[in-house]
C-alpha positions in Angstrom: 103.6 94.6 57.6 107.0 92.8 58.1 107.1 90.7 61.2 110.7 89.6 60.8 112.5 92.7 59.6 112.9 95.9 61.7 111.7 99.1 60.1 114.2 101.9 59.3 113.6 105.2 57.7 115.7 107.4 55.4 114.9 111.1 55.3 117.0 112.4 52.5 117.2 113.7 49.0 116.3 112.0 45.7 119.3 111.4 43.4 118.2 110.2 40.0 121.6 108.5 39.4 120.8 106.2 42.3 124.3 106.6 43.8 123.2 108.7 46.7 120.2 109.8 48.7 117.1 107.7 49.4 117.7 105.4 46.4 121.1 104.4 47.7 119.8 104.1 51.3 116.9 101.8 50.4 119.3 99.6 48.3 121.6 99.4 51.4 118.6 98.6 53.7 117.5 95.8 51.5 121.0 94.2 51.5 120.9 94.3 55.3 117.5 92.7 55.4 115.7 95.6 57.2 112.5 97.1 56.0 113.3 100.4 54.4 111.0 103.4 54.3 111.9 106.8 52.8 110.8 110.5 52.9 112.1 112.9 50.3 113.7 116.2 51.5 114.6 117.3 48.0 114.4 116.5 44.3 117.7 116.9 42.5 118.9 116.9 39.0 122.4 115.3 39.1 124.5 112.5 37.7 127.4 110.6 39.4 129.8 113.4 38.4 127.8 116.6 38.2 125.1 118.5 40.2 122.6 120.7 38.3 119.6 121.6 40.3 117.7 121.1 43.6 114.1 121.7 44.7 113.5 121.4 48.5 110.5 119.6 49.9 108.4 121.8 52.2 109.1 121.2 55.9 105.4 120.8 56.6 105.1 118.0 54.0 108.1 116.2 55.5 106.7 116.5 59.0 103.3 115.2 58.0 105.0 112.2 56.3 107.0 111.4 59.4 103.8 111.5 61.5 102.1 109.1 59.1 104.9 106.6 58.9 105.5 106.6 62.7 101.8 106.1 63.3 101.9 103.0 61.0 105.3 101.4 61.5 107.5 100.7 64.6 110.6 102.5 63.3 113.8 101.5 65.1 116.2 103.9 63.5 116.3 106.9 61.2 119.0 108.1 58.8 118.9 111.7 57.8 120.7 113.1 54.7 120.5 116.5 53.0 118.4 119.3 54.6 118.3 123.0 53.7 118.8 124.4 57.2 119.4 123.6 60.9 115.9 124.8 61.6 114.6 122.2 59.2 116.8 119.5 60.7 115.9 120.4 64.2 112.2 120.3 63.5 112.6 116.8 62.0 114.6 115.5 64.9 112.4 117.0 67.5 109.3 115.4 66.0 110.9 112.0 65.8 112.0 112.1 69.4 108.5 113.3 70.4 106.8 110.4 68.5 109.3 107.8 69.8 112.1 108.8 72.1 113.8 105.4 71.7 114.2 105.8 67.9 118.0 106.1 67.1 118.9 109.0 64.8 122.0 109.0 62.5 122.8 112.1 60.6 125.0 111.9 57.5 126.4 115.5 57.7 126.2 116.3 54.0 127.1 119.9 53.9 128.0 119.9 50.2 127.8 117.3 47.5 130.8 115.4 46.1 130.5 117.8 43.1 130.9 120.7 45.5 127.3 121.9 45.6 126.6 123.4 49.0 123.5 122.3 50.8 123.7 123.6 54.3 125.5 126.4 56.1 126.0 126.8 59.8 124.9 130.2 61.2 125.5 129.9 64.9 127.1 127.5 67.3 123.9 127.6 69.4 121.9 126.2 66.4 124.5 123.5 66.0 124.7 122.4 69.6 120.9 122.4 70.0 120.5 120.2 67.0 123.3 117.8 67.6 122.4 117.1 71.2 119.2 115.3 69.9 121.1 113.1 67.5 122.7 109.7 68.4 125.5 109.7 65.8 126.8 112.0 63.0 129.1 110.8 60.3 131.3 113.6 58.9 134.4 113.4 56.9 137.5 115.5 57.7 136.2 118.5 55.6 132.8 118.4 57.3 134.0 118.1 60.9 136.1 121.3 60.4 133.0 123.1 59.1 131.0 121.9 62.1 133.9 122.4 64.6 136.9 124.4 63.1 139.0 123.6 66.2 138.0 120.0 66.5 141.4 118.5 65.8 143.7 121.3 66.8 142.1 121.7 70.3 141.1 118.0 70.7 137.6 118.9 71.6 136.7 115.3 72.4 139.2 115.4 75.3 137.4 118.4 76.8 134.1 116.4 76.7 132.5 119.2 74.6 130.9 117.0 72.0 127.0 116.9 72.2 126.8 113.6 70.2 128.8 110.5 69.2 130.9 111.1 66.0 132.2 108.7 63.4 134.9 110.7 61.7 135.4 109.1 58.3 138.9 108.6 57.0 138.4 108.9 53.3 139.8 112.4 53.2 142.6 111.8 55.8 145.8 111.9 53.9 147.9 110.8 56.9 145.8 107.7 57.6 143.7 107.0 54.5 140.6 104.9 55.3 141.0 104.9 59.0 137.8 106.0 60.8 137.6 107.2 64.4 134.5 106.7 66.5 134.3 109.3 69.2 132.1 108.2 72.1 131.5 110.0 75.4 133.9 107.7 77.2 136.6 106.8 74.6 137.8 106.8 71.0 137.8 103.7 68.8 140.0 103.4 65.8 138.5 101.6 62.9 141.2 100.4 60.5 140.6 99.6 56.8 141.2 96.1 55.5 143.0 97.7 52.6 143.1 101.1 50.8 142.9 100.1 47.2 139.4 101.3 46.7 137.7 103.1 43.8 135.9 106.4 44.9 132.1 106.2 44.7 129.5 108.9 44.4 127.3 108.7 47.5 129.6 106.4 49.5 128.8 108.5 52.7 125.1 107.9 52.2 125.7 104.1 51.9 127.9 104.0 55.0 125.4 105.9 57.2 122.5 103.8 55.9 124.4 100.6 56.7 125.1 101.9 60.2 121.4 102.7 60.7 120.4 99.3 59.5 122.8 97.6 61.8 121.6 99.6 64.8 118.0 98.5 63.9 119.2 94.9 63.8 120.4 95.2 67.4 124.1 96.0 67.1 125.6 98.5 69.6 127.2 101.6 68.1 130.7 100.3 67.8 129.6 97.0 66.2 127.2 98.8 63.9 130.0 101.0 62.6 132.5 98.1 62.2 130.0 96.1 60.2 129.1 99.1 58.1 132.8 99.7 57.4 133.1 96.1 56.0 130.0 96.7 53.8 131.3 100.0 52.4 134.7 98.6 51.6 133.0 95.9 49.5 130.8 98.5 47.9 133.9 100.7 47.0 135.5 97.7 45.4 132.4 96.6 43.5 133.0 98.5 40.3 135.5 100.8 38.5 133.0 103.6 38.0 131.6 106.2 40.4 128.4 104.1 40.8 128.9 101.0 43.0 126.9 97.7 43.2 125.1 96.6 46.3 125.0 92.9 45.5 128.2 92.4 47.5 
């Protein structure tokens, strides 16, 4: 067992291209010098540019895996990726909080893949609020936040204090301020500006960003600092190659 590195866990899908999912997460964890663990929520057949098939892992198998790892390792933070339903997600989160209430949970809100394959649909607002209230941070892009909260921007829901969790709204799809992220905390909003915007798009960049945030939290950074450090990491990653698959030796 590692005595020097904090343990972090990725609960996400397997992408054989290595650009997204648990492969991308564990690469990111290693670069941050945290001890990465992983539980597979789904096997996929995909490349960096096309999605073909998915087979979901049974919820019972995932829950048993979580119990085993938490029994063995002192897990500081968990990053969650693709899941088939809010029921599935809520069961995972509830178990983690039961096993260790101090474990920080980050959910990368992957509602559909970059190749437009839809993973998760939102049935009721009650399901959404119940689940998000147990999560410490979600990391949606502009398309995803409007699927979660259609009136998020138009009605400025953060002003009304109606957000059940902290939100890092990623700026990769924001045409008016490309690359500018916004961290919505309970008390304020923090603008995270890019160092430049001449980046090459990458398959799975959202996975890498949320994994970097998770690693930084496990290393002791507060939420703002964890997001700032992760933003620097993802910018280097986006600049690491001209293809859709990036390099982590940055």
